[in-house]
C-alpha positions as CSV (number, residue, x, y, z in Angstrom):
1,M,0.7,17.8,-35.9
2,K,-2.6,18.1,-34.5
3,N,-3.2,14.4,-34.8
4,F,-0.1,13.7,-33.0
5,I,-1.1,16.1,-30.2
6,A,-4.8,14.6,-30.3
7,E,-2.8,11.0,-30.0
8,L,-0.9,12.3,-27.2
9,L,-3.6,13.8,-25.3
10,I,-5.8,10.5,-25.7
11,K,-2.7,8.3,-24.3
12,L,-2.6,10.8,-21.5
13,A,-6.1,10.7,-20.5
14,E,-5.7,6.6,-20.9
15,K,-2.9,6.7,-18.4
16,E,-4.7,9.1,-16.1
17,E,-7.5,6.7,-15.9
18,E,-5.4,3.8,-15.2
19,T,-3.7,5.7,-12.4
20,N,-7.1,6.5,-11.1
21,Q,-8.2,2.8,-11.3
22,L,-4.9,1.8,-9.6
23,A,-5.5,4.2,-6.5
24,I,-9.3,2.9,-6.1
25,Q,-7.7,-0.8,-5.8
26,V,-5.1,0.6,-3.3
27,Q,-7.4,2.4,-1.2
28,T,-9.8,-1.0,-1.3
29,L,-7.1,-3.1,-0.5
30,E,-6.0,-0.6,2.5
31,I,-9.8,-1.0,3.7
32,I,-9.6,-4.8,3.3
33,V,-6.4,-5.0,5.3
34,T,-7.7,-2.7,8.1
35,G,-10.9,-4.8,8.4
36,L,-9.0,-8.1,8.6
37,L,-6.6,-6.8,11.2
38,Q,-9.6,-5.4,13.1
39,N,-11.2,-8.9,13.3
40,L,-7.8,-10.6,14.5
41,D,-7.5,-10.8,18.5
42,K,-4.8,-8.7,20.0
43,E,-2.0,-11.4,20.1
44,Q,-2.7,-12.4,16.2
45,R,-2.7,-8.8,15.5
46,L,0.8,-8.4,16.9
47,K,2.1,-11.4,15.4
48,F,0.8,-10.4,11.9
49,I,2.3,-6.9,12.2
50,T,5.6,-8.1,13.5
51,H,5.6,-10.7,10.7
52,V,5.1,-7.8,8.0
53,E,7.6,-5.4,9.6
54,T,10.3,-7.9,9.5
55,S,9.4,-9.0,6.0
56,L,9.6,-5.1,5.0
57,E,13.1,-4.9,6.9
58,S,14.2,-7.9,5.1
59,L,13.0,-6.3,1.8
60,S,15.0,-3.3,2.6
61,H,18.3,-4.9,2.6
62,G,17.7,-7.2,-0.6
63,P,17.6,-6.5,-4.0
64,T,15.4,-3.8,-5.7
65,I,11.7,-4.7,-5.7
66,A,10.9,-4.4,-9.8
67,G,8.5,-1.7,-10.4
68,Y,8.2,-0.5,-6.7
69,D,9.7,2.3,-5.0
70,R,10.8,0.8,-1.4
71,S,10.4,4.0,0.4
72,E,6.9,4.3,-0.9
73,L,6.0,0.9,0.0
74,N,7.5,1.4,3.5
75,T,5.4,4.5,4.1
76,S,2.3,2.8,3.1
77,L,2.6,-0.1,5.0
78,S,4.1,1.8,8.1
79,R,1.0,4.0,8.2
80,L,-1.4,0.8,7.9
81,L,0.4,-0.9,10.6
82,L,0.7,2.4,12.6
83,I,-3.0,2.7,12.7
84,Q,-3.1,-1.0,14.0
85,N,-0.4,-0.5,16.6
86,D,-2.1,2.7,17.8
87,E,-5.4,0.5,18.3
88,L,-3.8,-2.0,20.3
89,K,-2.1,0.6,22.5
90,V,-5.4,2.3,23.1
91,S,-7.2,-1.0,23.9
92,S,-4.5,-2.3,26.4
């Protein structure tokens, strides 16, 4: 029984490490996307944001995205795009 519990704890620790690594990757990608968007001119940025929002809208009416929670995906993208939209409004 102790071996079983020890194995479960090891697996749990491995899963936690995987989760931490994925979180770091997501944060890194957010930084990269934000940096890329900041280097686009206003017209390119608006076009990109519109394209992403349109794609996201079409996904919300399509089949389930394997392994992804649509609402989490929507929240994450909205947060990134909101930052960019707010920056565009401020610079106008």
